Residue frames as a rotation matrix with the C-alpha (Angstrom) as fourth column:
MET 1
-0.862 -0.111 -0.494 24.25
-0.099 -0.920 0.378 -39.05
-0.497 0.375 0.783 13.39
ALA 2
-0.793 0.603 -0.091 21.50
0.025 0.180 0.983 -40.62
0.609 0.777 -0.158 11.24
GLY 3
-0.222 0.718 -0.659 19.36
0.930 0.359 0.077 -41.14
0.292 -0.596 -0.748 14.33
ARG 4
-0.459 -0.005 -0.889 19.83
0.504 -0.825 -0.256 -37.53
-0.731 -0.566 0.381 15.38
THR 5
-0.973 0.088 -0.213 18.88
-0.224 -0.583 0.781 -36.33
-0.055 0.808 0.587 11.89
ARG 6
-0.507 0.836 -0.210 15.68
0.437 0.459 0.774 -38.36
0.743 0.300 -0.598 11.95
ARG 7
-0.156 0.415 -0.896 14.89
0.969 -0.109 -0.219 -37.01
-0.189 -0.903 -0.386 15.39
ASP 8
-0.736 -0.172 -0.655 15.48
0.130 -0.985 0.113 -33.43
-0.665 -0.002 0.747 14.19
GLU 9
-0.900 0.432 -0.065 13.20
-0.125 -0.113 0.986 -34.05
0.418 0.895 0.156 11.20
GLN 10
-0.272 0.827 -0.492 10.47
0.798 0.480 0.364 -35.41
0.537 -0.294 -0.791 13.46
VAL 11
-0.307 0.098 -0.946 10.73
0.744 -0.595 -0.304 -32.40
-0.593 -0.797 0.110 15.79
SER 12
-0.915 -0.085 -0.394 10.58
-0.150 -0.836 0.528 -30.03
-0.374 0.542 0.753 12.82
ALA 13
-0.716 0.691 -0.100 7.56
0.152 0.293 0.944 -31.81
0.682 0.661 -0.315 11.35
THR 14
-0.164 0.654 -0.739 5.77
0.975 0.219 -0.022 -31.72
0.147 -0.724 -0.674 14.71
ARG 15
-0.549 -0.104 -0.829 6.44
0.391 -0.909 -0.146 -28.00
-0.738 -0.404 0.540 15.13
GLU 16
-0.966 0.177 -0.187 5.14
-0.251 -0.486 0.837 -27.28
0.057 0.856 0.514 11.63
ALA 17
-0.471 0.837 -0.280 1.99
0.529 0.522 0.670 -29.33
0.706 0.167 -0.688 12.26
LEU 18
-0.151 0.375 -0.915 1.37
0.945 -0.217 -0.245 -27.47
-0.290 -0.902 -0.321 15.51
LEU 19
-0.779 -0.189 -0.597 1.94
0.073 -0.974 0.213 -24.09
-0.622 0.122 0.773 13.85
THR 20
-0.884 0.465 -0.055 -0.47
-0.090 -0.054 0.994 -24.91
0.460 0.884 0.090 11.03
ALA 21
-0.236 0.825 -0.514 -3.14
0.806 0.462 0.371 -26.19
0.543 -0.326 -0.774 13.41
ALA 22
-0.285 0.079 -0.955 -2.78
0.781 -0.559 -0.279 -23.21
-0.556 -0.825 0.098 15.75
GLU 23
-0.950 -0.096 -0.296 -2.91
-0.079 -0.846 0.527 -20.71
-0.301 0.525 0.796 12.91
ARG 24
-0.658 0.750 -0.061 -6.14
0.146 0.207 0.967 -22.23
0.738 0.628 -0.246 11.58
LEU 25
-0.045 0.670 -0.741 -7.83
0.940 0.280 0.196 -22.48
0.338 -0.688 -0.642 14.98
PHE 26
-0.496 -0.190 -0.847 -6.75
0.573 -0.805 -0.155 -18.99
-0.652 -0.563 0.508 16.04
ALA 27
-0.993 0.101 -0.060 -7.98
-0.110 -0.626 0.772 -17.59
0.041 0.774 0.632 12.72
GLU 28
-0.466 0.867 -0.177 -11.37
0.228 0.311 0.923 -19.26
0.855 0.389 -0.342 12.99
ASP 29
0.357 0.675 -0.646 -12.09
0.721 0.240 0.650 -19.00
0.594 -0.698 -0.401 16.72
GLY 30
0.697 -0.189 0.692 -9.76
-0.427 -0.884 0.189 -16.35
0.576 -0.427 -0.697 18.19
VAL 31
-0.259 -0.943 -0.211 -6.51
-0.314 0.289 -0.905 -16.83
0.913 -0.168 -0.370 20.09
HIS 32
-0.694 -0.077 0.716 -7.94
-0.714 -0.054 -0.698 -16.83
0.092 -0.996 -0.018 23.60
ALA 33
0.345 0.923 0.169 -10.79
-0.925 0.365 -0.106 -19.21
-0.159 -0.120 0.980 22.75
VAL 34
0.624 -0.185 -0.759 -8.44
-0.326 0.822 -0.468 -22.03
0.710 0.539 0.453 21.72
ALA 35
0.742 -0.357 0.567 -6.84
-0.508 0.251 0.824 -24.35
-0.436 -0.900 0.004 24.28
ASN 36
-0.235 -0.943 -0.237 -3.47
-0.938 0.156 0.311 -26.01
-0.256 0.295 -0.921 23.80
ARG 37
-0.481 0.090 0.872 -5.08
-0.051 0.990 -0.131 -29.46
-0.875 -0.108 -0.471 23.86
GLN 38
0.662 0.749 0.021 -7.25
0.043 -0.010 -0.999 -28.45
-0.748 0.662 -0.039 20.88
ILE 39
0.472 -0.591 -0.654 -4.16
-0.874 -0.412 -0.258 -27.47
-0.116 0.694 -0.711 18.94
SER 40
-0.557 -0.716 0.420 -2.41
-0.677 0.685 0.270 -30.73
-0.481 -0.134 -0.866 19.79
LEU 41
-0.071 0.634 0.770 -5.44
0.181 0.767 -0.615 -32.75
-0.981 0.096 -0.169 18.74
ALA 42
0.838 0.429 -0.337 -5.81
-0.193 -0.344 -0.919 -30.84
-0.510 0.835 -0.206 15.46
ALA 43
0.223 -0.861 -0.457 -2.11
-0.975 -0.199 -0.100 -31.40
-0.004 0.468 -0.884 14.75
GLY 44
0.628 0.099 -0.772 -2.45
-0.291 0.950 -0.116 -35.15
0.721 0.298 0.626 15.31
GLN 45
-0.526 -0.846 0.091 -0.49
-0.334 0.108 -0.936 -35.10
0.782 -0.523 -0.339 18.55
GLY 46
0.239 0.644 -0.727 -1.69
0.421 0.606 0.675 -37.33
0.875 -0.467 -0.127 21.36
ASN 47
-0.365 -0.485 -0.795 0.30
0.926 -0.106 -0.361 -35.42
0.090 -0.868 0.488 23.99
ASN 48
0.667 0.734 0.132 -1.65
0.706 -0.678 0.204 -32.43
0.239 -0.043 -0.970 25.34
THR 49
0.596 -0.519 -0.613 1.61
0.212 -0.634 0.744 -30.79
-0.775 -0.572 -0.268 26.43
ALA 50
0.161 -0.579 0.799 3.05
0.970 0.244 -0.018 -30.72
-0.184 0.778 0.601 22.88
VAL 51
0.643 0.135 0.754 2.40
0.430 -0.878 -0.209 -27.00
0.634 0.458 -0.622 22.45
SER 52
0.929 -0.293 0.227 4.07
-0.363 -0.593 0.719 -25.98
-0.076 -0.750 -0.657 25.69
TYR 53
0.498 -0.782 0.376 6.96
0.436 0.600 0.670 -28.40
-0.750 -0.169 0.640 25.04
HIS 54
0.048 -0.487 0.872 7.73
0.998 0.052 -0.026 -27.01
-0.032 0.872 0.489 21.59
PHE 55
-0.003 0.036 0.999 6.80
0.507 -0.861 0.032 -23.33
0.862 0.507 -0.015 22.04
GLY 56
-0.931 -0.266 -0.251 6.39
0.345 -0.408 -0.845 -22.48
0.122 -0.873 0.472 25.71
SER 57
-0.501 0.763 -0.407 3.52
0.141 -0.393 -0.909 -20.04
-0.854 -0.513 0.090 26.23
LYS 58
0.349 0.726 0.593 0.66
0.813 0.079 -0.576 -19.19
-0.465 0.684 -0.562 23.90
ILE 59
0.769 -0.151 -0.621 2.31
-0.257 -0.963 -0.084 -15.79
-0.585 0.224 -0.779 23.33
ASP 60
-0.313 -0.950 0.001 5.43
-0.465 0.154 0.872 -17.57
-0.828 0.273 -0.490 22.10
LEU 61
-0.313 0.305 0.899 3.26
0.682 0.731 -0.011 -19.63
-0.661 0.610 -0.438 19.76
VAL 62
0.799 0.595 -0.090 1.72
0.408 -0.645 -0.646 -16.44
-0.442 0.480 -0.758 18.35
ARG 63
0.332 -0.771 -0.543 5.23
-0.578 -0.621 0.529 -15.06
-0.745 0.138 -0.652 17.87
ALA 64
-0.548 -0.599 0.583 6.24
0.018 0.689 0.724 -18.16
-0.836 0.407 -0.367 15.94
ILE 65
0.170 0.688 0.705 3.23
0.849 0.262 -0.459 -17.94
-0.501 0.677 -0.540 13.62
VAL 66
0.873 0.109 -0.475 3.88
-0.053 -0.948 -0.315 -14.26
-0.484 0.301 -0.822 12.91
ARG 67
-0.009 -0.982 -0.190 7.55
-0.579 -0.150 0.802 -14.99
-0.815 0.117 -0.567 12.26
ARG 68
-0.234 -0.023 0.972 6.63
0.455 0.881 0.131 -17.85
-0.859 0.473 -0.196 9.94
HIS 69
0.501 0.539 0.677 4.98
0.852 -0.169 -0.496 -15.42
-0.153 0.826 -0.543 7.51
ALA 70
0.840 -0.117 -0.529 6.75
-0.033 -0.986 0.166 -12.13
-0.541 -0.122 -0.832 8.22
GLU 71
-0.166 -0.984 0.067 10.03
-0.017 0.070 0.997 -13.35
-0.986 0.164 -0.028 6.79
GLN 72
-0.347 0.095 0.933 8.43
0.873 0.395 0.285 -14.19
-0.342 0.914 -0.220 3.43
VAL 73
0.747 0.652 0.129 6.52
0.661 -0.708 -0.247 -10.90
-0.070 0.270 -0.960 3.27
ASP 74
0.591 -0.589 -0.551 9.70
-0.143 -0.749 0.647 -9.00
-0.794 -0.304 -0.527 4.10
LEU 75
-0.422 -0.748 0.513 11.63
0.404 0.351 0.845 -10.73
-0.812 0.563 0.154 1.31
GLY 76
0.052 0.540 0.840 8.97
0.999 -0.035 -0.039 -9.69
0.008 0.841 -0.541 -1.19
ARG 77
0.921 0.299 -0.251 8.96
0.328 -0.941 0.084 -6.12
-0.211 -0.160 -0.964 0.10
THR 78
0.187 -0.938 -0.293 12.74
0.000 -0.299 0.954 -5.92
-0.982 -0.178 -0.056 -0.03
ARG 79
-0.466 -0.316 0.827 12.73
0.759 0.338 0.556 -7.01
-0.455 0.887 0.083 -3.68
MET 80
0.449 0.730 0.515 10.04
0.882 -0.456 -0.122 -4.46
0.145 0.509 -0.849 -4.56
MET 81
0.871 -0.121 -0.477 11.84
0.104 -0.902 0.419 -1.62
-0.481 -0.415 -0.773 -2.83
ALA 82
-0.166 -0.982 0.095 15.14
0.260 0.049 0.964 -2.50
-0.951 0.185 0.247 -4.49
ALA 83
-0.356 0.116 0.927 13.45
0.932 0.112 0.344 -2.28
-0.064 0.987 -0.149 -7.90
LEU 84
0.664 0.744 -0.076 11.74
0.744 -0.667 -0.029 0.97
-0.072 -0.038 -0.997 -6.90
GLY 85
-0.315 -0.861 0.399 14.89
0.813 -0.462 -0.354 2.99
0.489 0.212 0.846 -6.41
GLU 86
-0.845 -0.076 -0.530 14.16
0.377 -0.788 -0.487 6.65
-0.381 -0.611 0.694 -5.69
SER 87
-0.427 0.763 0.485 10.67
0.667 -0.097 0.739 6.84
0.611 0.639 -0.468 -7.18
ALA 88
-0.988 0.104 0.112 8.85
-0.149 -0.823 -0.548 9.98
0.035 -0.558 0.829 -6.07
ASP 89
-0.313 0.930 -0.192 5.42
-0.451 0.032 0.892 8.43
0.836 0.366 0.409 -6.73
LEU 90
-0.403 0.236 0.884 3.50
-0.899 0.076 -0.430 7.81
-0.169 -0.969 0.182 -3.49
ARG 91
0.661 0.735 -0.154 1.57
-0.750 0.642 -0.158 5.00
-0.017 0.219 0.975 -5.19
ASP 92
0.235 -0.659 -0.714 4.79
-0.304 0.648 -0.698 3.05
0.923 0.381 -0.048 -5.76
TRP 93
-0.745 -0.579 0.331 5.62
-0.454 0.077 -0.888 3.19
0.488 -0.812 -0.320 -2.08
VAL 94
-0.064 0.811 0.582 2.11
-0.937 0.153 -0.315 2.26
-0.344 -0.565 0.750 -0.96
ALA 95
0.624 0.258 -0.737 2.30
-0.608 0.753 -0.251 -0.71
0.491 0.605 0.627 -3.32
CYS 96
-0.359 -0.850 -0.385 5.32
-0.272 0.490 -0.828 -1.90
0.893 -0.193 -0.407 -1.34
ALA 97
-0.692 0.210 0.690 3.11
-0.703 0.022 -0.711 -2.01
-0.165 -0.977 0.132 1.75
VAL 98
0.239 0.961 0.136 0.30
-0.841 0.275 -0.465 -3.91
-0.485 -0.004 0.875 0.05
ARG 99
0.520 0.104 -0.848 1.54
-0.753 0.524 -0.398 -6.23
0.403 0.845 0.351 -2.69
PRO 100
-0.622 -0.750 -0.225 4.02
-0.549 0.622 -0.558 -8.30
0.559 -0.224 -0.799 -0.64
VAL 101
-0.618 0.482 0.621 1.10
-0.520 0.341 -0.783 -9.23
-0.589 -0.807 0.040 1.64
THR 102
0.450 0.876 -0.172 -1.36
-0.708 0.233 -0.667 -10.06
-0.544 0.421 0.725 -1.13
GLU 103
0.195 -0.453 -0.870 1.28
-0.794 0.448 -0.411 -11.94
0.576 0.771 -0.273 -3.12
HIS 104
-0.842 -0.483 0.242 2.13
-0.522 0.615 -0.591 -14.02
0.137 -0.624 -0.769 -0.06
LEU 105
-0.239 0.846 0.477 -1.55
-0.520 0.303 -0.799 -14.81
-0.820 -0.439 0.368 0.47
ALA 106
0.553 0.399 -0.732 -1.90
-0.832 0.225 -0.506 -15.79
-0.037 0.889 0.457 -3.18
ALA 107
-0.282 -0.777 -0.563 1.09
-0.712 0.563 -0.419 -18.11
0.643 0.282 -0.712 -2.83
LEU 108
-0.735 0.045 0.677 -0.49
-0.573 0.492 -0.655 -19.80
-0.363 -0.869 -0.336 0.21
GLY 109
-0.825 0.489 -0.284 -3.44
0.075 0.592 0.802 -20.93
0.560 0.641 -0.525 -1.91
THR 110
-0.226 0.851 0.474 -6.99
-0.922 -0.344 0.176 -21.60
0.313 -0.397 0.863 -0.71
PRO 111
0.874 0.466 0.137 -7.86
0.253 -0.678 0.690 -22.12
0.415 -0.568 -0.711 2.03
SER 112
-0.391 -0.920 0.007 -5.36
0.433 -0.191 -0.881 -20.06
0.812 -0.342 0.473 3.96
TRP 113
0.535 0.594 -0.601 -5.61
0.779 -0.070 0.623 -18.61
0.328 -0.802 -0.500 7.47
TYR 114
-0.456 -0.859 -0.232 -2.81
0.882 -0.403 -0.244 -16.05
0.116 -0.316 0.942 7.78
ALA 115
-0.661 0.209 0.721 -4.90
0.025 -0.954 0.299 -12.93
0.750 0.216 0.625 7.06
ARG 116
0.449 0.893 0.038 -7.69
-0.078 -0.003 0.997 -14.01
0.890 -0.450 0.068 9.44
PHE 117
0.310 -0.455 -0.835 -5.12
0.914 0.383 0.131 -14.91
0.260 -0.804 0.535 12.09
MET 118
-0.751 -0.647 0.132 -3.61
0.601 -0.753 -0.269 -11.40
0.274 -0.123 0.954 11.84
ALA 119
-0.272 0.739 0.617 -7.09
-0.211 -0.671 0.710 -9.87
0.939 0.063 0.339 12.06
GLN 120
0.668 0.479 -0.569 -7.76
0.392 0.424 0.817 -11.84
0.633 -0.768 0.095 15.26
VAL 121
-0.123 -0.816 -0.565 -4.43
0.986 -0.034 -0.165 -10.75
0.115 -0.578 0.808 16.73
ALA 122
-0.707 -0.186 0.682 -5.20
0.301 -0.952 0.053 -7.12
0.640 0.243 0.729 15.87
THR 123
0.293 0.921 0.257 -8.27
0.037 -0.280 0.959 -7.15
0.955 -0.272 -0.116 18.15
ASP 124
0.824 -0.071 -0.562 -6.16
0.562 0.230 0.795 -7.69
0.073 -0.971 0.229 21.29
PRO 125
0.858 -0.483 0.175 -3.75
-0.462 -0.874 -0.147 -4.88
0.224 0.045 -0.974 22.29
ALA 126
0.344 -0.770 0.538 -1.25
-0.563 0.290 0.774 -7.24
-0.752 -0.569 -0.334 23.95
LEU 127
0.292 -0.202 0.935 -1.19
0.569 0.823 0.000 -9.66
-0.769 0.532 0.355 21.02
ARG 128
0.926 0.063 0.372 -1.04
0.346 -0.535 -0.771 -6.76
0.151 0.843 -0.517 18.56
ALA 129
0.680 -0.725 0.105 2.05
-0.711 -0.618 0.336 -5.46
-0.179 -0.303 -0.936 20.36
VAL 130
0.139 -0.606 0.784 3.65
-0.103 0.778 0.620 -8.90
-0.985 -0.167 0.046 20.15
SER 131
0.556 0.151 0.817 2.86
0.729 0.383 -0.567 -9.11
-0.399 0.911 0.103 16.44
THR 132
0.973 -0.190 0.130 4.25
-0.106 -0.871 -0.480 -5.64
0.204 0.454 -0.867 15.76
GLU 133
0.445 -0.847 0.291 7.41
-0.716 -0.142 0.683 -6.40
-0.537 -0.512 -0.670 17.71
GLU 134
0.115 -0.386 0.915 7.97
0.223 0.908 0.355 -9.73
-0.968 0.164 0.190 15.97
SER 135
0.765 0.214 0.607 7.28
0.629 -0.043 -0.777 -8.31
-0.140 0.976 -0.168 12.52
ALA 136
0.887 -0.461 0.039 9.71
-0.449 -0.878 -0.164 -5.45
0.109 0.128 -0.986 13.11
ALA 137
0.283 -0.814 0.507 12.37
-0.529 0.308 0.791 -7.80
-0.800 -0.492 -0.344 14.43
GLY 138
0.005 -0.240 0.971 12.15
0.504 0.839 0.205 -9.94
-0.864 0.488 0.125 11.31
SER 139
0.790 0.391 0.473 11.95
0.603 -0.351 -0.717 -7.04
-0.115 0.851 -0.513 8.87
SER 140
-0.346 -0.912 -0.220 14.80
0.734 -0.409 0.542 -5.24
-0.584 0.026 0.811 7.19
SER 141
-0.660 0.105 0.744 12.46
0.651 -0.414 0.636 -3.26
0.375 0.904 0.205 4.93
MET 142
0.261 0.938 -0.226 9.75
0.947 -0.204 0.247 -1.77
0.186 -0.279 -0.942 7.13
ALA 143
0.134 -0.254 -0.958 11.70
0.522 -0.804 0.286 1.26
-0.842 -0.539 0.025 8.36
GLY 144
-0.864 -0.502 -0.043 12.73
0.201 -0.420 0.885 2.11
-0.463 0.755 0.464 4.80
LEU 145
-0.457 0.789 0.410 9.15
0.777 0.130 0.616 1.73
0.433 0.601 -0.672 3.60
GLN 146
0.427 0.641 -0.638 7.80
0.875 -0.472 0.111 4.05
-0.230 -0.606 -0.762 6.30
GLU 147
-0.224 -0.600 -0.768 10.47
0.274 -0.795 0.541 6.62
-0.935 -0.090 0.343 5.53
GLY 148
-0.902 -0.141 0.407 9.75
0.417 -0.052 0.907 6.35
-0.107 0.989 0.106 1.80
ILE 149
-0.014 0.977 0.213 6.03
0.923 -0.069 0.378 7.04
0.383 0.202 -0.901 2.29
LEU 150
0.520 0.264 -0.813 6.55
0.706 -0.668 0.235 9.92
-0.481 -0.696 -0.533 4.71
ARG 151
-0.538 -0.772 -0.339 9.16
0.366 -0.576 0.731 11.61
-0.759 0.269 0.593 2.50
ARG 152
-0.741 0.350 0.573 6.46
0.562 -0.144 0.815 11.92
0.367 0.926 -0.090 -0.17
LEU 153
0.399 0.909 0.123 4.19
0.573 -0.351 0.740 13.67
0.716 -0.225 -0.661 2.37
PRO 154
-0.538 -0.823 -0.183 6.48
0.640 -0.257 -0.724 16.16
0.549 -0.507 0.665 4.11
ASP 155
-0.666 0.275 0.694 3.71
-0.368 -0.930 0.016 18.56
0.649 -0.245 0.720 5.18
LEU 156
0.333 0.820 -0.466 1.62
0.093 0.463 0.882 16.09
0.938 -0.337 0.078 7.18
PRO 157
0.198 -0.210 0.957 1.68
-0.921 -0.375 0.108 16.73
0.336 -0.903 -0.268 10.96
ASP 158
-0.767 -0.633 -0.105 3.26
-0.553 0.735 -0.393 13.95
0.325 -0.244 -0.914 12.99
ASP 159
-0.578 0.593 0.561 0.00
-0.349 0.442 -0.827 12.97
-0.738 -0.673 -0.049 14.69
VAL 160
0.482 0.742 -0.466 -1.76
-0.747 0.070 -0.662 12.70
-0.458 0.667 0.588 11.34
ARG 161
-0.155 -0.637 -0.755 1.07
-0.846 0.480 -0.231 10.56
0.510 0.603 -0.614 9.99
ALA 162
-0.924 -0.205 0.323 0.70
-0.364 0.729 -0.580 8.19
-0.117 -0.654 -0.748 12.92
GLU 163
-0.139 0.963 0.229 -3.09
-0.460 0.141 -0.876 8.10
-0.877 -0.227 0.424 12.55
ARG 164
0.547 0.373 -0.749 -2.98
-0.827 0.104 -0.552 7.37
-0.128 0.922 0.365 8.83
GLY 165
-0.532 -0.752 -0.390 -0.28
-0.739 0.637 -0.221 4.77
0.415 0.170 -0.894 9.31
ALA 166
-0.771 0.334 0.541 -2.63
-0.246 0.629 -0.738 2.97
-0.587 -0.702 -0.403 11.71
MET 167
0.297 0.922 -0.250 -5.49
-0.593 -0.027 -0.805 3.29
-0.748 0.387 0.539 9.21
THR 168
0.085 -0.367 -0.926 -3.28
-0.953 0.240 -0.183 1.81
0.289 0.899 -0.329 6.50
ARG 169
-0.893 -0.448 0.043 -2.43
-0.434 0.831 -0.348 -1.22
0.120 -0.329 -0.937 8.63
HIS 170
-0.421 0.817 0.394 -6.10
-0.271 0.301 -0.914 -1.65
-0.866 -0.492 0.094 9.54
LEU 171
0.396 0.594 -0.700 -7.25
-0.832 -0.089 -0.547 -1.55
-0.387 0.799 0.459 5.92
ILE 172
-0.267 -0.575 -0.773 -4.67
-0.821 0.556 -0.129 -4.08
0.504 0.601 -0.621 4.78
THR 173
-0.948 -0.137 0.289 -5.39
-0.292 0.737 -0.609 -6.42
-0.129 -0.662 -0.739 7.71
GLN 174
-0.313 0.916 0.250 -9.16
-0.252 0.173 -0.952 -6.30
-0.915 -0.361 0.177 7.57
MET 175
0.376 0.493 -0.784 -9.66
-0.864 -0.118 -0.489 -6.29
-0.334 0.862 0.382 3.81
THR 176
-0.438 -0.559 -0.704 -7.30
-0.740 0.668 -0.070 -9.21
0.510 0.491 -0.706 3.23
ALA 177
-0.914 0.160 0.374 -8.99
-0.171 0.683 -0.710 -11.12
-0.369 -0.713 -0.597 6.06
GLU 178
0.041 0.993 -0.111 -12.41
-0.538 -0.071 -0.840 -10.52
-0.842 0.094 0.531 4.51
ARG 179
0.250 0.011 -0.968 -11.25
-0.950 0.194 -0.243 -11.81
0.185 0.981 0.059 1.14
GLU 180
-0.772 -0.598 -0.215 -9.52
-0.530 0.793 -0.299 -14.82
0.350 -0.117 -0.930 2.67
ARG 181
-0.652 0.608 0.453 -12.69
-0.225 0.415 -0.881 -15.69
-0.724 -0.676 -0.134 4.60
ALA 182
0.320 0.814 -0.485 -14.85
-0.742 -0.103 -0.662 -15.36
-0.589 0.572 0.572 1.50
LEU 183
-0.097 -0.442 -0.892 -12.52
-0.885 0.449 -0.126 -17.59
0.456 0.776 -0.435 -0.52
ALA 184
-0.942 -0.293 0.165 -12.51
-0.335 0.790 -0.513 -20.22
0.020 -0.538 -0.843 2.22
ASP 185
-0.421 0.871 0.254 -16.32
-0.057 0.254 -0.966 -20.17
-0.905 -0.421 -0.058 2.33
ASN 186
-0.716 0.072 0.694 -16.63
0.676 0.319 0.664 -20.17
-0.174 0.945 -0.277 -1.47
LEU 187
0.353 0.817 -0.456 -18.45
0.645 -0.566 -0.513 -16.81
-0.677 -0.113 -0.727 -1.43
PRO 188
0.615 -0.099 0.782 -18.30
0.666 -0.465 -0.583 -14.02
0.421 0.880 -0.220 -4.04
THR 189
-0.047 -0.689 -0.723 -15.50
0.786 -0.473 0.398 -11.46
-0.616 -0.550 0.564 -3.71
PRO 190
0.667 0.347 -0.659 -15.43
-0.003 -0.883 -0.469 -7.85
-0.745 0.315 -0.589 -5.00
ARG 191
0.195 -0.700 -0.687 -12.20
-0.953 -0.302 0.038 -8.50
-0.234 0.647 -0.726 -6.91
ALA 192
0.842 0.256 -0.476 -11.34
-0.448 0.823 -0.350 -11.54
0.302 0.507 0.807 -9.01
SER 193
0.420 -0.787 -0.451 -7.77
0.532 0.616 -0.581 -12.05
0.735 0.004 0.678 -7.76
TRP 194
0.457 -0.378 -0.805 -5.34
0.795 -0.233 0.560 -11.08
-0.399 -0.896 0.194 -5.04
GLY 195
-0.634 -0.716 0.291 -3.59
0.767 -0.534 0.356 -8.85
-0.099 0.449 0.888 -7.57
GLU 196
-0.266 0.634 0.726 -6.80
0.353 -0.637 0.686 -6.93
0.897 0.439 -0.054 -8.22
THR 197
0.693 0.441 -0.570 -7.45
0.666 -0.089 0.741 -6.79
0.276 -0.893 -0.356 -4.49
ALA 198
-0.153 -0.846 -0.510 -4.07
0.874 -0.357 0.330 -5.11
-0.461 -0.396 0.794 -4.12
ASP 199
-0.654 -0.045 0.755 -5.04
0.569 -0.687 0.452 -2.58
0.499 0.725 0.475 -6.82
GLY 200
0.334 0.900 0.280 -8.15
0.374 -0.399 0.837 -1.59
0.865 -0.175 -0.470 -4.87
LEU 201
0.630 -0.173 -0.757 -6.30
0.761 -0.053 0.646 -1.34
-0.152 -0.983 0.098 -1.58
ILE 202
-0.484 -0.875 -0.004 -3.56
0.843 -0.468 0.267 0.79
-0.235 0.126 0.964 -3.12
ASP 203
-0.331 0.464 0.822 -6.15
0.447 -0.690 0.569 3.15
0.831 0.556 0.022 -4.63
ALA 204
0.691 0.716 -0.098 -7.84
0.388 -0.253 0.886 3.59
0.610 -0.651 -0.452 -1.25
ILE 205
0.464 -0.568 -0.680 -4.64
0.820 -0.015 0.572 3.97
-0.335 -0.823 0.459 0.77
VAL 206
-0.622 -0.634 0.459 -3.12
0.763 -0.621 0.178 6.54
0.172 0.462 0.870 -1.60
ALA 207
-0.016 0.713 0.701 -6.35
0.242 -0.678 0.694 8.55
0.970 0.181 -0.161 -1.32
LEU 208
0.763 0.275 -0.585 -6.22
0.595 0.053 0.802 8.17
0.252 -0.960 -0.123 2.46
TRP 209
-0.046 -0.890 -0.454 -2.70
0.927 -0.208 0.313 9.56
-0.372 -0.406 0.834 2.69
GLN 210
-0.811 -0.301 0.501 -3.48
0.526 -0.749 0.402 12.45
0.254 0.590 0.766 0.34
ALA 211
0.233 0.972 0.006 -6.79
0.837 -0.203 0.508 13.42
0.495 -0.114 -0.861 1.99
PRO 212
-0.032 -0.201 0.979 -7.02
-0.149 -0.968 -0.204 16.96
0.988 -0.152 0.001 3.39
VAL 213
-0.615 -0.238 -0.752 -6.34
0.691 0.297 -0.659 17.47
0.380 -0.925 -0.018 7.07
THR 214
0.018 0.672 0.740 -9.16
-0.177 -0.727 0.664 19.00
0.984 -0.143 0.106 9.10
GLY 215
0.496 0.266 -0.827 -10.14
0.687 0.463 0.561 19.12
0.532 -0.846 0.047 12.76
GLY 216
0.991 0.014 -0.130 -8.67
0.093 -0.771 0.630 22.46
-0.091 -0.637 -0.765 13.82
ARG 217
0.220 -0.975 0.035 -5.09
0.789 0.199 0.581 21.90
-0.574 -0.100 0.813 12.67
């Protein structure tokens, strides 16, 4: 039993090292530019087949990285929404989309790679679909959040709702990635903290959702 426990601990430690190395390399260089042997080397593994042994395909590795963070973000969102109750304020609901992400990034410390990893994934339609699927599978709060936002905007046409939902995701992904990159490179940032970054994002996203609808509708 003791031998099995040690073996399980070693396997878990190896998986975590591979996940951390892959997340960093994918964030910095892009998912398709990184070979499995590079990940193994960065994780301190001499076996070039370590990635395929522990995760299978590169897509499965991307899934595992998304899952690694999505669970924590979802816990934060669930807590925020529980405290929110039936607030009619759109800003409160938008905050539930933004702050769990920025709080998770703050908790990761500097440097971190999660935001830049998600930005890289977002550039590839197939990887983006995998990320969306995995995030939804690990989330008990996302459907409630989407419903909460849309109930505060009952007059928006369905296609505009979908478009602005995509814009919201893009803003959160790209702006957090830009801040994460600046922090890693020790460059100036527009906001002094992740909390203030969330304030700015919430301001912009609320304005986005409340903007007039034009274009012949």
